[in-house]
N, C-alpha and C positions, 0 to 999 in steps of 0.2 A: 185697311187690314181686309181684303176680301179673300176669302179662303174656302175652298170647297169642302166641306163636309159629307162624308157618304155614308147612308145608312141601307143595309138590306133588309127589307121586309117582303119576306115570301119570296118569289121572284124578280120582283120590281125593283129598282133603285132610287132611292130619293136623293136629288141632290139639293142643298140648301147653300146659299150664299149667304155670308153673315159678316157683321164688322165688329170688334172686341166688345167693351161696354158700349159701344155706340153703334146700331145697327142702321146700316144707310136705307132711305125710303125706297119704297117701290118693293119691297122683297116680300114674298109670300110663300108659305109652305104648309104642310098638313102638321098644324100645331097638336091636335089630338094625338100623333102618332109618338110626339116627343114629349108628351106631359108625364109627371111623375105617375107612378101606379096608383090605381084607385085603392082610398085609404080603406074600405072595407075589406078588399083582396089583402092587405098588409095586415089589418087586424086579424083575418084568419090566419096567415101563414106565423102571426105572433103569438097567436094563442096555442097553436099547434106544438109551437117550440118552447113557449114558457114554462111548459110540465116539466121538462128536462132541464133546464138550464137557469138555476137560480142566482147566476152570476149577476152583477149589478154594479155600475160605474160609483165608485165613491171616493176614489183618490187615485193617486198613482200608483199605489201598490196592486189596487185591482185592474189595473189595464191588461195586464196579460190575461188574465181570466176571462175578461170581457171578450176580449179577439178570440179566444178559445170559444165562446158559446155562440159567437156569429155564426150564421150558415154562409154559405159561398155567395149566395145570392144577396145577403144581407151587406156582406163585405165590400162585393163589386158596387153595390149603391152607396155605400158610405164614402167611397173615394172618389163620388160623382156629384156634384152639386144637384140643388133639385129644380134649375132652371132659373131664367129670367122673366120677370113678369112682363107679359105681352111678346115675349119671343121663346120658344119650345115649352110653352106650358104658363100655367099660371099659378104658381105654389101660394099656399095659404100667408104671404107675410102681413104680419100685423104692422110693420113699419113702409108705408107707401112711399114708395121710391126707393127703397133699398134695392140692390142689383143683383144680391145674390143670396143663398141660403144653402145648408148643409141639409144631409139627409139625419133626420132621427130615429132613433131605436128607442121606444119608450120602455120596452120590455126589459133593456139593458140599463134604463137610467140614461141613456144619451138623448140629449137635447137637438133641436134643431136651432143652428147659429144664424144670426142675421149680419150680413156683410154691405157696408155702403162706402161710396167715393166721399170725399177725395180729398186732394192735396190744397185746396185752399179755404177747406171748411165741410162739415158734414155736408154731403148732398142727399137729401130728402125731400118730399113735396110736402109743400106747406099744409095742402088740404088732404082729407082724408073722408070716404064716402061715408055720408049720414052723419058726419061730425062738423061743427061750429067752430071748434077750437082749431087754430093754426099751429103749425109746426116749423117756423121758422128756423133757420140756422145762422149763424154768423159767417160772414163773407170777409177773410183774414186777407191780407197783404198777399200776393202772388209769393212762391219760393223764392224767385230772382229778387225780390224786394227784400225779402228774409235775409237773404245771402248779402246783401249789400249793407246789412247792420254788422256784420262781422263780428256778431255778439250771439253766442249759444245760448245765453240768459235769455235773449229776446225769442228766439226761435223754442227754448222749453216752455215760456210762459204761453206763446200760442198754441203749442202740444196741448199744454195742462188744458185749456180754455176749449180745444176741440175734443180734447176726449172727456171732457166733463157733459159736452152736448151729446157725443156719441153714448154715452152711459146713460144719461136720462131721458132719452128719446128712443132707447128700448134696442140699441144695435151692439154687435160683441166685437167686430173687426172692423177696423177704419182701413180703406183701400189708399193709404197715403203712410208717408211722405214717397214722393219720386224724386230720384237722384241721378237721373242719368246726365252725362256731360255736355255741355254746349260744345259739341263739337264745330256747328255751323250755327251762324247767326240765323239761317232762314228756317230751322227746324220748327213748326206751328208750333210745337208743344212747350218749347223752352222756356215757357211762363212758368210751367211747371215744376222745372228742373231750378237747381241752385246756381250752378255755376259751371265753369270750363276749368276749374281746378277741382280735382279729386279732393285733397285736403278740407277743402270750405264745404263741398258737397257732403262729404263723409261726416263730420263734425257738425254743421247744422242738420242733417237727417238724426243722426244719433240724438242731438238735442230735442227735435220733434219726437222721435220715439219716446224717449224717456219721460217727456211731458206728456203725452198720449196715454202711455202706460201707467204713468202714477194713479191713474183713474181706475185701475183693473178693468180695461179693455186693451184689445191688442191693436197693434201698428202693423202695417204691410208695406215693406220697402219695396220698391218698383222703379224701372221696369228690368228685370236680370237677365240678361245684360247686352251693352252695345247698341240698345234701342233709342238711336239719335237722328232719326225723321221720320216724318208722316207718310211719305211718298212709297207706296207699296210695302208698308210697314209689316203687313202680316205673310208676305213671301221675300222681301229681299234677304239675300244673302250677304252677311256684313264680313268681309275678310278682313283680318287684321291681324298683327302679329302677337307672339305671344308675350312679348315685353311690353307693349302698347297696352294689351290687356291687363296686364298685372299692374302697371305703373298708372295707367290712365282710367282705364273704364269699371275695373273691377276695385280699385283703390278705395273708393268713395263706399262701396257697399262692403268692403272687408272692415273699416272702420265702424260703421255702422252696427255690422253684427258684433264685432268683439267690445263695443262701448255701449250698446244700448239692448241687445238680445232681443231684437223684433218678433215677435210672435209668430209671423209669416212672411214669407218672401214670396213676391210674382215674379214669375217667369214672363219674358217678353215674348214678342208676336214673332220677331225676325228670326232667321236662321243664322248662326254663328260659325262660321268656317264651315259651310257646308250641311250643319244638321240644326235642325230647330232649337232654340233654346229650352224649351220644355221638355225635348226628348233627348237631352244632350247630357249623359252622364258625366262627362268630364266637368262639366259647369254645375250641375246640380248635386252631384256626389262628391267628386272627386275634390273639389275645388271649395265649395260650400261648405261641407261636412268633414270631409278626412281633414283638409288644409287648414279651415277657420274655426272646425268644431262646433257648426251650428247647430242647434238642437230644437229648432221651432217647426213648422211645416212649409212646405212650397206648395202655392196655387199657380196653375196657369191663367195667364191674362183672358178675358172673356172670348170665347171660340179660339183662343191659340192653338198651335200644333194642327197634327193632320192624323196621328196616330195614338189613340187612348193607352193601349199597351204598351207600345215602345215609352209613353211618357211614365208609366206607372214602374216600368223596368229603370228607366234615367233616376228616379228620386223626385220627380214630382207629384208629390202626394195627394193632390186632390185637383180635378178638371173641373174648372168653373166655365160658365154658370152651370154646365152640366146638362145632357141629354139622355135619355134613356138609352136609347143606340149605343153609346159608350160602355154604359155598364154591361150591357149585353155582350159585347166585344170582350170585355175584361174578363167574364166570367166565363165565356167561350175558350180563352187562351187559356186560363188554368184547366180546365175540363179537359182540353185537348194537348195538354201537355207543352204549350208553347211559352208558358209562364208559371214559374213556379208559386205556389200559394203564400210562400214567405215573404215575396217581394210585396203582396197585400200587407200582410200582417206587419211588415216594417213602415209601410207608410201610414195605415192605419194607428199604428203605434204613435207616430209623429204628431198625428193630429189629435188624439186623443189627448196628450200630454197637455196640449194647448186648451182643449174642450172643457177640462178640470178646473182651468184657472177664470174662465169666463163668468159673466154676471148671468148669463143665462142658465148655467150649470148650478151656481151658487143662488138660483131664485131671487136675484135681486128685483125689487119691486121699485121700476123707475117712474119718476115723477112727470115725465113731461114737461117739465118746468125749468130748464137750465137758467142759470143767471144770465140772460143775452145783453142785458144792459152793462153788468161789469164785462162782460166778452167785446162787448163795442169797444169799451174803454182800452182794453188789451190790444185790440186790432187796430184804432188809432194810434195808440203809443207806439205798435211795432210799424206801423205803416210811417210815420214820422222820420223815427231812427233809421228806416232803411232809404231815405230820400238822399239823392247823391247830388251836391252842388257842383257843376260841371264847369259854370264861368260865373264871376262876380265882378267885372272891371269895375273900381272907384265904388263897391258895396252900394250897389242900387237895393240890394236886400239886404238886411230886412225892409220892410216897408212900415212906415208910421201909419198909426190909426189916422190921423189928421189929411194924409195924402189921398186924394181922387184917385180912383182907377177907373180905366176904360179896358174892359176884356174882349180880345177879339179870339176868334174861332170856335167851330160848332163845339168841340168837346169840353169848352167849360159847361155847356148844359147836359150834352149826353156822355157826361164822363164814365169812363170805362173803369170798373171794378175790378175785373179779371177776365181771363180767357174762357172760351166756350168749350162743350164737350163735358166729360166727367170731371174736369176741375172746376166748374162752373157751381157756385152755391145759390139756393132759393132763399135770398136773404129778403127782409122786409122792405129795404130801401137801400138805395144808394145815394150818399149826399154827393152831389154836383160840387163842381171848384167854386162856380160862382154863388150857388148857396152857402158854402162851407165860408166863404170870404165874406158874404153879407152878414152871417150869423157871428162871424168874428168882429164885427162891428166896424166893416170897410165900407165907405161910399163907394158904389159902384154904378156908374153912368147907366142908367135908366133906359135913357133914349137909345144908345147901342144894345142894350140887352134884348130890350122889347123887338128890335129889328130881328136880330139872331131867332129869336121866340118864336117869331111870325114865319121867319124863313124855314125853321127847321118842322114847324107844324103843316106849313104849306106843302113841303115834299112830304112828309110822313104820310100825306093824305092819300098820296098817289099810288096806285096799287104796286109799283115797281119797287118803292120804297116802304111800306107797310111792314110794321114787326109781326113776323110771324110764328106759330110754334116751330121748334126745332125739328127738322124732318125724323129725329133719333126719338121724338116722344116728349112730352110736356116736362118731364123729370130733368132734362138736359137742356133747360132754359129756352130761349127765345132766340130766333135769327133774325139778324139785325142788319139789314142791308146798309152799307155803306152810303151815306150821302154826299155830294160833293161839297167843299169847302164854299160857304159863302162868299161871293163876289162883293169886292168893296169897292164903291166910287170914291175917287181922289176926294171930293167934299165932305164924305161921311167920315174919312180919315181923318180930315183937318180938322172938323167940326169937333170930333172926339179928342185930338188931340189937346185943342184948346179947351176943353172941358176938364180935363185930368191932369194929373201931376205926372202918372206914369202909366205905361202901356203893358199889358200882359196878353201874349198871345199863347193860347193852348193848342198843342198837337198832338192828336189820339190816334192809336191804333189799337187794333184787337185782331188775335188769331185764334187757334184752336185746334182740337183734336181732328184728325181725318185730312188735315191738307197742310202743305208746307207754303212757308212766305215766300216772296217773289221779289227779284231786283227789277221792280217795275214801280213807275210814279202812283204816288198813294199808296204805296207799302213800304218797302225798303227806303226807296227813295220818296221824297217829297212830291206831292202834287204841282204841276204850275200855279194853281191858284194858292197852294200854300206858299210856295216860293214867292210869289208876288206879295203875298199878304206881309210877308216877313220883310221885302225889301221896301214897300210903300210906308208901312207903318213906321218902320226904324227911321225911314228918310226924314219923314214928316215930324217925327218926336224929336230926331236929333238937330232939326232946323231949329227947334225952339227951345234946344239946349235941356232936353227931356230925356229920359231912360227907358228903354223897353227891357222886358225881361219874357223868357220861354220856359212854359212849364211842358215838359214833356209825359206824357200822360201814354206811356206804351209798355208792351211785355218783353220786349227785346231791342237791342241796337238798330239803328236806322242811321242812314247819311247824314251827317252832320257838318262836314268841313266846307260844303258850299256856302253856308249860310250864317255859320256861327260867328263869324266876324262882324255881321251886321249889327249884331245884338248884344246888349249889355249884359245880360245874366241870363244862364240856362240852369233851370232846376228840374233833375229828373226825377219825377214822381214816381214812376212805374205806373203799375194798376195796384191800388193801394188799398182795394177792399170797399166796403160799405161805408167806412168812415173817410173815404177818399178826401172831400172837399173840407172836412174839419183838420185832417193832418196836414193837408197842404197849408190852411190857415195858420197853422200852428208853426210850421216851417216859415212862411212868408213874414210872419207878424216879429219873429225872432223868441217866440216863446218857446220854442225846440230850436237849438242852435244844429244845424245840418250835419251829422257826422256818419253819412253813409259813405261807401267806398265802393267800386265798380268790382263786382265779381266776374265780370266778363268783359273782354276788350272791345270798345267801338273801334272798328278800323277807318281809317282814311276813306278807302273804296272798296267794295266788296271783292275784287280781284285780289285785295291783300289778303285774304282770307286763307289759310294753308290748305282747307278742303274746299276753295271754291272750284277747282278744276273737276273735283271728284264726286262732289253732291249734286243730286242725290243719287248717283249713279249710272250705270251702264244696262241696256242701251239706252240712248236718249230718249224721252218721251217716256217708255214704260220701262223702268231700270229692273233687273232681275239680280244684279250684283253690284255692291259699293265696295269699294277697295280704298283702305284708310291708309293711302299712299305717305300721308305725312307722319305716321307712326307715332312716336312720342311727342311729337312736335305740335302740339294743340294750344290754340289760346297765345298767351305771353310767351311760351316757351318758344313758339315760333319767333315771335316777333323778338325779342330779345336775342336769339340765337342768329338770327340772320338779318339784322339789323332793318328791320320791316318798320317804320314809325308808325304808330297807330294815332288815332285823332284824341281819343283819352284810353290811356293804357290800365292793364288790368289793376286794381288796387287804388286807383286815383279817385281823390274826393276832396273839395274844399271846405272851409269853414268860414263863420263869421268871425273867428278869433285865429291867432295863430299859433304852433306848436313847435318847439324845437324837441329834436330825439337826439340823445347823445350819452355818453358815459356807457358806451357798449364795453359788455366785459362777458369773457369766456371764461371757464375754468382753467385752473392754475396747470402750469407745464405746457398747454398747448399743444399736447399730445392726446390724441383721442385713445381711451381705454375702453369703456363701457357706457358712460354716458357724457354728455357734453352740456353744460348749463351756461345758460344765455341769459343776460339781463341789460336793461336800457331804462335810461331815465326820460322821461318826457316831461315837460314845462309847458305850461301855458304861457305864452310871451305876449298875447294879446290882452282886450280889455273887456272881453266877455267871457263867459264861462261856456264850457263846452267838453267834449270827449274827443280821442283820437284813437287814432286805429296803430299797432306797432307790427308792423309787418316783417318775420324774419325770413329771410331768403338764404340760400346756400349754393356757391357755384363750386362743383366738382370737378376734379381733374379728369381729363380723358384719357382713358387706359385703354384697356381691352372693349370697353363700351363708350363709345361716344356720350356726352352727355348735354344737356340745355345749357344755356348760360345761365339762367340761375331757375331755382324752382322754389317754390313756396314750401316751407317747413313748420312754420309755427306762427301763430298771430294770437294777440291780444287786445282788448279795447279799455281804456283808462276808465274810471269813474268818472261823473262831472267835475272838471278842475275848472276852481275860481282862476281869476287871472294871477299869474307868479306862483300859483300852487304846482306841485310837480309830484310823481307818481313814478315808483320804479315797479318795471315790468321783469317778470322773470319766467323762463321757459326751460324746458329739460327736453333734450334730443335722445334718442336712443340710436343704437347700431342701425334698427331694421329704418328708422325713420330717415337716414342719410344712404340707405342702400339703393343699389340699382337691381333691377333684374338680368339675370345672365339665362339665356334660353338655354344654351349649351350645358349648363351647369344644372338646370331644374333650381336655381338656387337665388335669394336674395345676397348679393356681393358688396361689400364697402372695399373698394379698391384704394389701393396704397396711393400716396400722393400729399398734396398740398388743397385743402380746403378752405373757401373763403365764407364766412359769414357776414352776410348784409344785413343790416337794420335801416327801416326807412318807410315812408309816407306811399308809397307806391312801387311797383316793380321797376320804375327808371328813377322813381326821385329815392335815392339811395343815400341816405344819412352818415353812416360810420360803416367800417367795416374792421373785420379782424381775420385771423388766420389762425389753422391748426393742420396737424399732421397726422396722417394715419401711415405706419412705418411699414406694413406688409399688407396683403390681401387678404380680408375676413370673410366667409361664408358666415352670414348672419342667420339664415334661416333655410334649410333645404327644402323642398316642396314637391308633392307629384308632378310629373309630367303631363301637361294636358292642353287640349285646344291648341294645337299646333296646326297652322294654316295648311290648307291641301294643295295650294297655289302659291307660286311667288309673287312677290309685287317690290317694285322700285321704293326705296326710301329717299325721301330729301337728301340731298349733299350740300354742301356749303357750297 
């Protein structure tokens, strides 16, 4: 996100090139000119005003009088943040590593709030000047891993733990969760997001928000909206139909807004159908507030947009992280008649309604001592719950403790806890996969392990592979250059296979903010060394009648079709947070029976992705516009509708036991009135305890609107079922859940015809079906016309 922000200073023009909450290295500018006003000047101004304005912020009823008591200068400053430490000033943040703060007005009882990242846990600096105490936060599993639990209760527990750390470390708002759609597997920031499906994304985000806010601190859902790539993210113009927006890219946000009432919404960097989202009244006012009834406040992403006055008018209540010139432009716009002061009053009211709920306003005395031990256990449980068993031919997993293990792959040691950038967390430790297995009581081949340690240490001592500070500063983690996979001699593999009972191969990947992934070897594709490792290790072990398992320590899909048949088991561990190794050991040992399901599709090849031809936009090399030609056909909607077989489909995941899903029932009469009740029985038909996810899909008839072959409409996860134990899961769908968006009517419409309800274990593994009819077209909900594209684009056709 490189965007030029212009500030007039007398006759000179200062041009600043910045990037979001991440600022690229090599940028210099006049910091003094962007700092907050001198405190003594502010105090003088406040002293001169306080004699005539006794208003003081105490509760919701006092907000109007407080706004009336504010001077125009104070109003203009209040809607602009106080800067980001190291960029545009050095505001006096008590929480080192917090990336934003709000302008306080002590004379009116308005405190300064502190804002910090991020999606995988609170991102603050562990050290503070002049202090010996450390302020470590818990690194939780990435959002994609949490979505793979298909269990909102797990997400809510993670949110509760995160919110506690936010509160006890003195932060008021967490800049998370992020719930953009996995439109394309190459988005570098997909690890921060939940799913390709808006129902999963919305439900998991809502659970996370509810968990965070149960602590009396705020959550921020982001990035609103259609922010589905990192390439030119601050300037790219996303062109997408109204229907695809309403059904896919906005739906998750709608669910989260209505089911969790987040304190804040963060507008995204990109343009949407020609207008920056932070300057888009259709998005921020018409849809968010009028259609959805949102009552919190909206902030920009860091340095997003290019016109602070238009941001104010659009309903972007606060500009972050804030620079003094933005306040000056806002004040000048009011004085010059280019913006009504009532716009400022409206925005300030939205913010103050949240301010009065914050710990800072309530003068909460934070302890700086959250229960990190308990939170680590929460992270461990969530990580294991989200792991997906992709393959397990003849049950090589779980592995008993008396089996000897040889582990191959660099990432067994350099295990990836999460992605980079604002989604990173400064945790006290990351337990590697090999250490987790050792602690779990497994006998690990020490000779092979030492060879890997020596290899990694040798390369890390070389300049090109040394771990460095992030170019965005120490708060954003480390820059860890990828080292090539350790070459394996035939003799090394042979001896390791003879000395062990099973071989484990670990494949790792990392990605992050600021860049997208690529279809190259070592990223989306396996490197030649990784392919050779899999081929040779598998061949040698199989020659001896032994099994090989692969652990994928990745943040998003990689190519699997070319090598999966060579191995016996594949465990998708994702990027599991700081407890990575322990969580892997829990699943490998069978202490936890894997119950994760894919919330994002693994294609056979990248060209099978619906958006492959349009990502990341045109012109190639430096895109200015990206057209969502696939329209509503994202992920499994595309695969099922156009018969494109994936490597592993949406909703897929195996278990160490087996389940039967049956006795599908829908409410009597089989004619839809206002609600559809669905129930299904799940029975554990295997020999081990475990949990199963029931997925409810609906196939709708093509009428005026063409429909995807199937769409997820509900899901639920059983409790831990013992062998032969059963559980009845029940769901209730209303007309809005079943409706499609009609652009011509500006309405959600349930079209007449025969609908098929399908319950199953994945989008392709359907167990039972039932039908119901809708006798006539039903206009379920009228909404305001908004966000129509200014250009035409082709849709996929059958």
